[in-house]
C-alpha positions in Angstrom: 43.1 -18.6 -60.8 40.7 -20.7 -58.4 43.0 -21.7 -55.3 42.4 -25.5 -55.4 44.4 -27.6 -58.0 42.5 -30.3 -60.0 45.5 -31.6 -61.9 46.8 -34.9 -60.0 50.1 -34.9 -61.9 50.7 -31.2 -61.1 49.9 -32.1 -57.4 52.0 -35.2 -57.7 55.0 -33.0 -58.5 54.2 -30.5 -56.1 53.9 -33.4 -53.2 57.4 -34.7 -54.4 59.5 -30.9 -54.3 57.7 -30.4 -50.7 58.7 -33.4 -49.3 62.4 -33.4 -50.9 62.3 -29.6 -49.4 61.8 -30.4 -46.3 65.5 -32.8 -46.3 67.8 -32.2 -43.2 70.7 -31.5 -46.3 69.4 -29.9 -49.6 71.9 -29.7 -52.2 72.3 -27.0 -54.6 70.7 -29.2 -57.4 67.8 -29.8 -56.0 67.6 -26.5 -54.9 68.2 -25.0 -58.7 65.4 -27.7 -59.6 62.9 -26.7 -57.0 63.8 -22.9 -58.4 63.2 -24.0 -62.2 60.1 -26.1 -61.3 58.1 -23.6 -59.4 59.2 -20.2 -61.5 57.6 -22.1 -64.7 53.9 -21.3 -64.1 51.3 -20.2 -61.7 49.6 -23.7 -61.5 53.3 -25.4 -59.9 53.3 -22.3 -57.4 49.5 -22.4 -56.7 49.7 -26.4 -56.0 52.6 -26.3 -53.6 50.8 -23.8 -51.5 47.7 -25.7 -51.6 50.1 -28.9 -50.1 52.3 -27.1 -47.5 52.9 -23.4 -48.7 56.5 -22.2 -49.7 55.8 -18.8 -48.3 54.5 -19.9 -44.9 57.8 -22.2 -45.1 60.2 -18.8 -45.7 60.5 -17.2 -42.4 61.8 -20.5 -40.5 64.9 -21.1 -43.6 67.7 -18.9 -41.7 71.2 -19.5 -41.9 72.4 -21.9 -39.1 74.3 -19.3 -37.3 71.1 -17.7 -36.6 69.1 -20.8 -35.9 71.2 -23.9 -35.4 68.0 -26.2 -35.0 66.1 -26.0 -37.9 62.4 -26.0 -37.9 61.1 -29.1 -39.7 57.7 -30.7 -39.9 57.4 -34.2 -39.5 56.8 -36.2 -43.1 54.3 -39.2 -43.1 53.5 -39.7 -46.2 52.5 -38.0 -49.5 49.0 -38.6 -49.4 49.4 -37.1 -45.9 50.7 -33.9 -47.9 48.1 -34.3 -50.6 44.8 -33.5 -48.9 46.5 -30.3 -46.9 44.5 -27.0 -47.6 45.3 -23.8 -46.9 42.3 -21.4 -45.6 44.0 -18.1 -46.7 44.6 -17.1 -50.4 48.6 -15.7 -51.1 48.7 -13.4 -54.4 51.9 -14.1 -55.7 53.6 -11.2 -57.9 56.6 -11.7 -59.5 58.8 -10.0 -57.9 57.5 -12.1 -55.1 58.4 -15.0 -56.5 61.6 -14.2 -57.7 62.6 -12.8 -54.1 61.0 -16.1 -52.5 63.0 -18.6 -54.8 66.2 -16.6 -54.7 65.9 -16.4 -50.2 65.2 -19.8 -50.3 68.0 -20.4 -52.5 70.6 -18.6 -50.9 69.5 -20.1 -47.2 69.9 -24.1 -48.5 73.2 -23.0 -50.0 74.4 -21.3 -47.0 73.4 -24.4 -44.9 74.9 -26.7 -47.1 78.0 -24.9 -47.0 79.1 -22.8 -43.8 76.6 -25.8 -42.1 79.1 -28.1 -42.5 82.3 -26.0 -42.7 82.9 -26.7 -46.2 83.2 -24.8 -49.0 82.3 -26.0 -52.2 84.4 -26.1 -55.1 82.7 -25.1 -58.1 83.4 -25.6 -62.1 81.7 -24.1 -65.1 81.7 -24.2 -68.7 80.3 -21.2 -70.8 77.9 -21.9 -73.9 80.0 -23.9 -76.5 83.0 -24.5 -74.2 84.3 -27.6 -72.8 86.9 -28.0 -70.4 88.7 -31.2 -68.2 89.1 -30.9 -64.2 90.8 -33.2 -62.3 89.6 -33.4 -58.1 92.1 -33.6 -55.3 91.4 -37.5 -55.0 92.3 -38.3 -58.5 89.3 -38.1 -60.4 88.9 -37.0 -63.9 85.7 -35.2 -65.3 84.8 -34.0 -68.5 82.5 -31.0 -68.7 80.1 -30.2 -71.6 78.7 -27.0 -73.1 77.1 -24.8 -70.5 77.5 -27.3 -67.6 78.0 -27.0 -63.7 79.2 -28.5 -60.6 79.4 -28.2 -57.3 82.2 -30.7 -55.5 82.2 -32.0 -51.7 85.0 -34.1 -50.5 84.1 -35.5 -47.1 86.2 -38.0 -45.3 83.5 -40.3 -45.6 82.4 -39.7 -49.1 82.9 -37.8 -52.4 79.7 -36.7 -53.5 79.2 -33.7 -56.8 76.5 -32.0 -57.4 75.3 -31.2 -61.2 73.7 -27.8 -61.4 73.4 -28.1 -64.8 74.5 -29.5 -68.3 76.7 -33.3 -69.1 79.7 -34.0 -67.5 81.7 -37.2 -68.2 83.2 -38.7 -65.1 86.3 -41.5 -64.5 86.5 -42.1 -60.8 89.4 -42.6 -58.7 88.5 -45.9 -56.8 88.5 -45.3 -53.0 87.1 -48.2 -51.1 86.6 -45.8 -47.7 84.9 -42.8 -49.2 82.4 -43.6 -51.9 81.4 -42.0 -54.9 78.3 -40.0 -55.3 76.7 -37.5 -57.7 73.1 -35.6 -56.9 71.4 -34.5 -60.5 67.9 -33.4 -61.3 66.1 -36.8 -61.3 68.2 -38.6 -58.7 71.2 -40.3 -57.3 73.8 -41.8 -58.8 76.3 -44.3 -56.9 79.7 -45.0 -58.3 80.3 -48.7 -58.5 82.8 -48.8 -60.7 84.8 -45.9 -63.2 83.9 -44.1 -66.6 80.3 -43.2 -66.9 77.9 -40.2 -68.4 74.9 -37.9 -66.5 73.1 -35.7 -69.1 70.5 -33.3 -67.0 67.5 -32.6 -69.2 65.1 -30.0 -67.1 63.4 -33.0 -64.2 65.1 -35.6 -65.5 69.0 -37.1 -66.4 70.3 -40.0 -68.5 73.0 -41.9 -67.2 74.6 -43.6 -69.2 77.8 -46.2 -68.3 81.1 -46.8 -70.5 83.0 -48.6 -68.0 82.6 -51.0 -64.8 78.9 -50.3 -63.1 76.8 -47.6 -61.5 73.7 -47.5 -59.3 70.9 -45.0 -59.5 68.1 -44.3 -57.3 65.4 -42.1 -58.4 64.8 -38.9 -56.5 61.3 -39.6 -55.4 62.8 -42.1 -52.9 66.4 -40.5 -51.8 67.0 -39.6 -48.3 69.7 -37.9 -46.6 72.0 -41.3 -45.9 73.5 -41.7 -49.4 75.2 -45.2 -48.6 72.0 -46.9 -46.9 69.8 -46.1 -49.8 68.3 -49.3 -52.1 69.3 -49.0 -56.0 66.5 -48.7 -58.1 69.2 -50.4 -60.8 72.7 -51.6 -61.4 74.1 -50.5 -65.1 76.9 -51.8 -66.4 78.7 -51.0 -69.5 76.8 -49.8 -72.5 73.7 -49.3 -70.6 71.8 -46.3 -70.1 69.0 -45.2 -66.9 66.7 -42.0 -67.3 66.6 -41.0 -63.5 63.7 -39.1 -62.7 61.6 -39.7 -66.1 58.0 -40.7 -65.5 57.6 -41.4 -69.5 59.7 -44.1 -69.6 59.9 -47.4 -68.3 62.0 -47.4 -65.1 64.8 -49.4 -66.2 68.0 -49.6 -67.7 68.3 -49.8 -71.5 71.2 -51.0 -74.1 72.7 -48.1 -76.0 76.1 -47.4 -77.6 78.3 -45.3 -75.1 80.7 -44.4 -77.6 77.9 -42.8 -79.4 77.1 -41.0 -76.5 79.9 -40.0 -75.7 81.2 -38.6 -79.0 80.9 -35.2 -77.3 84.2 -35.1 -75.9 85.2 -35.2 -79.1 83.2 -32.3 -80.3 81.1 -35.0 -82.1 77.3 -36.1 -82.1 76.2 -39.3 -83.4 72.9 -40.5 -84.2 71.4 -44.2 -85.5 67.9 -43.7 -86.0 67.0 -41.1 -83.5 65.0 -38.2 -85.1 65.7 -34.8 -86.3 64.3 -33.0 -83.3 66.9 -34.8 -81.1 69.3 -34.0 -83.3 68.7 -29.6 -83.5 68.0 -30.2 -79.4 71.7 -31.4 -79.2 73.4 -28.7 -81.6 71.1 -25.9 -79.6 72.8 -26.2 -76.4 76.2 -25.5 -78.3 74.9 -21.9 -79.7 73.8 -18.8 -78.6 71.6 -18.4 -81.4 68.4 -20.8 -81.1 67.8 -23.1 -84.3 63.8 -24.2 -84.4 62.4 -26.2 -87.4 59.9 -24.4 -89.3 58.4 -27.6 -91.0 56.8 -30.0 -88.6 57.2 -32.6 -91.4 61.4 -32.6 -90.4 60.9 -33.3 -87.0 60.5 -37.1 -86.9 62.9 -38.1 -89.7 65.4 -40.7 -89.0 68.8 -39.8 -88.5 72.1 -41.5 -89.4 74.9 -39.4 -89.4 78.1 -38.0 -87.5 77.9 -34.2 -87.1 81.0 -32.4 -86.0 80.7 -29.3 -83.4 82.2 -26.4 -85.3 81.2 -22.6 -85.4 77.8 -21.8 -86.3 77.9 -21.1 -89.4 80.0 -24.4 -90.7 77.1 -26.6 -88.6 74.7 -24.8 -90.5 75.8 -25.1 -93.8 76.6 -28.8 -92.9 73.2 -29.5 -92.1 71.9 -28.0 -94.8 73.9 -30.1 -97.2 73.5 -33.3 -95.3 69.9 -33.3 -95.0 68.5 -30.9 -97.9 67.1 -27.8 -95.4 67.6 -24.6 -95.6 68.8 -22.5 -93.2 66.9 -19.2 -92.7 68.2 -16.3 -90.2 65.2 -14.9 -89.0 66.4 -12.8 -86.0 70.1 -12.2 -84.3 68.1 -14.8 -81.8 66.5 -17.3 -84.2 67.7 -19.7 -87.3 64.9 -21.7 -88.4 64.8 -24.9 -91.1 62.5 -25.8 -93.6 63.1 -28.5 -96.7 65.1 -27.3 -99.0 62.7 -27.4 -102.0 
């Protein structure tokens, strides 16, 4: 593989991560997102090395107790980082990648928790499970399948880090402590009460049921949450996709009750694709359900699907959409048209 990366999209992603990972306070959600991104391919690792070099940064990422003053580079612009080149070549073995990511995550979490003398409360759900959580401030959260959050209730603000999955928030009002949610894609500032966030790889969908929330894309985030200008303010029945370059950076109208139907273990569709439906139900089971015939992917779906045990849900799919579920292995089930 050539040392110099010519893919502008990958370089842009690497540059964003380079800037984000030099922030003074790095959240667990951001650390997890970075670990996911850099471990996806050799190109990501080479691109990151080209614009700054993760490997060269590891020696300064030590615990605050060992080094209270963190060595941070001065970041002036994204363009400055894109033109940086390394004169040496570092070979990345799978073991080195895993070790560097693990070391980075541990160092960051150690700083975030102990550096501020705070031990964050964490909550999570397993695949297929839902959970309700009541925070000390009275806010109520509902966690969907395979979700995880970390909660940091401070004197001047309240912050929830969404590590993975989907969460519905009903935030207790406290004018002296604004409420923020940091997730893959960006930051949510709570201006009202009820909203939902679903995290998807590198972006997050924010949907408001009641009241209003402000959203800020991760590319413009700073350490001072309260001072950041918002990209958009969402009100009831609006959705915003944070960090998704494939869609317009604006709020769109949605049926928020349909988006939040998962709380009743139901999935509601009104014109979405069959591929979207399959992606959704895969979150609830340990076995992967895959579309075997590409012709099924773009079929428009109008349905209410109740999430039950896997066998019952598959039977409902077969009956409703005239498909046949074939068990390929203990880990894979494919769907084909029932001819």
